[in-house]
C-alpha positions in Angstrom: 0.1 0.3 0.0 2.6 2.9 0.6 4.7 1.4 -2.2 2.0 1.9 -4.7 1.1 5.3 -3.0 5.0 6.0 -3.3 5.3 5.1 -6.8 1.6 6.7 -7.4 3.4 10.4 -6.1 6.7 9.6 -8.1 4.9 8.7 -11.6 2.1 11.4 -10.9 4.7 14.6 -9.8 7.5 13.4 -13.1 9.8 12.3 -10.2 10.2 9.0 -11.6 10.3 10.0 -15.5 13.3 12.4 -14.4 14.9 10.1 -11.7 15.3 7.5 -14.7 16.6 9.6 -17.3 20.3 9.7 -18.2 21.1 12.2 -16.1 18.2 12.4 -13.2 19.8 10.0 -10.4 23.3 11.0 -10.8 22.3 14.7 -10.3 20.0 13.9 -7.2 22.9 11.8 -5.9 25.2 14.9 -6.2 22.8 16.9 -4.6 22.0 14.6 -2.0 25.9 14.6 -1.2 25.7 18.2 -1.5 23.3 18.5 1.4 24.8 15.8 3.4 28.2 18.0 3.5 26.1 21.2 4.6 24.6 19.4 7.2 27.2 17.6 8.7 29.9 20.4 7.8 27.8 22.9 10.1 25.9 20.7 12.8 29.1 18.2 12.9 31.5 20.8 13.6 29.4 22.2 16.2 29.0 19.1 18.1 32.7 18.8 18.1 33.1 21.9 19.5 30.6 21.1 22.5 32.9 18.3 23.2 35.7 20.4 23.7 37.4 20.4 20.3 38.7 23.6 19.0 37.8 25.6 22.0 39.7 29.0 20.3 36.5 28.7 17.9 33.1 30.6 19.4 30.2 28.2 19.8 28.1 31.1 19.5 29.9 31.8 16.1 29.6 28.2 14.3 26.0 28.3 15.7 25.2 31.0 13.4 26.1 28.5 10.8 23.3 26.0 11.6 20.8 27.3 9.2 23.1 26.4 6.4 23.1 22.7 8.4 19.3 22.8 8.2 19.1 23.8 4.3 21.1 21.0 4.0 19.0 18.6 5.7 15.9 20.2 3.8 17.4 19.3 0.3 18.4 15.8 1.5 14.8 15.1 2.6 13.9 16.3 -0.8 16.3 14.2 -2.5 15.7 11.0 -0.7 12.2 11.6 -1.2 12.8 11.6 -4.7 15.0 8.4 -4.0 12.3 6.8 -2.1 9.2 7.3 -4.3 11.2 6.3 -7.5 12.4 2.9 -6.4 10.3 2.2 -3.2 10.7 -1.6 -3.2 14.3 -0.9 -3.2 13.9 1.2 0.2 11.0 0.3 2.1 12.0 -3.6 2.7 15.7 -2.6 3.3 17.5 -3.3 6.6 19.9 -0.4 6.3 16.7 2.2 5.1 15.1 1.3 8.1 18.0 1.7 10.4 19.0 5.1 8.5 15.4 6.5 9.3 16.0 5.1 12.6 19.0 7.1 13.1 17.4 10.5 11.7 14.6 10.0 14.0 17.1 9.8 17.0 18.6 12.8 15.5 15.7 15.0 15.6 14.8 13.9 18.8 17.9 14.8 20.3 17.8 18.1 18.4 14.6 18.9 20.1 15.9 18.1 23.5 19.1 20.2 22.8 17.1 23.1 22.2 14.6 22.9 24.9 16.9 21.8 27.7 20.2 23.0 26.9 20.9 25.4 24.5 19.9 28.5 26.9 23.4 27.4 29.1 25.2 26.5 25.7 24.8 30.5 24.5 26.2 31.6 27.9 29.6 29.9 27.6 32.6 32.3 27.1 34.8 32.0 24.1 37.1 29.2 25.0 35.0 27.6 27.6 33.6 24.4 28.3 30.1 23.1 27.0 27.9 21.6 30.0 28.0 18.3 30.6 24.7 18.1 29.0 25.4 19.4 26.1 28.6 17.1 25.5 25.9 14.3 25.9 23.8 15.5 23.2 26.6 16.2 20.5 28.2 12.7 21.3 24.7 11.3 20.6 24.3 13.8 17.5 27.3 12.7 16.1 26.8 8.7 16.5 22.9 9.3 15.2 24.7 11.3 11.8 27.4 8.9 11.3 25.0 6.0 11.7 22.7 7.7 8.9 25.7 8.1 6.6 26.6 4.6 7.3 23.7 3.2 6.6 23.0 5.2 3.6 26.1 3.7 2.1 24.8 0.6 3.0 21.6 0.7 1.3 23.2 0.0 -1.9 25.0 -3.0 -0.9 21.5 -4.7 0.5 18.9 -5.9 -2.4 16.2 -6.5 0.2 14.2 -10.0 0.4 10.9 -8.7 1.2 10.3 -10.8 4.4 12.9 -8.3 6.0 10.3 -6.0 6.3 8.7 -6.4 10.0 6.1 -4.0 9.3 4.6 -4.7 5.5 
């Protein structure tokens, strides 16, 4: 049911035709990598700073780059939707894709926890100062989640899913 809905969306919007053109998939793959670079290049560096690396760099200055990471995330969701809707059977039943979605959900929940509980205390850290322990824990979880997303994203191409993998289909 989900598979046919995604495929119908892909055909109805022209995504399927574009993705199956000579340059569709390579172009979208390149944009997906660009989005990932923006995301990890900003969020990852901010997380590393909260963990105590590069204390000479202001956390406030790094946090100003977060909107670029959000832009990268939006680009990845857009291109990822194009991948999944074009070939839903290759993704929905794939354990690497399912695990990638769990890591993405974990990163999202972690981000919400950070902004609701910890960002205010991080804003008060002086240049060269240490982030609070909670911020360090959240930064570590964030990095672990995003590394999991990257790893599972690469593994998707190595699994051609047998349909019995899907526990919810």
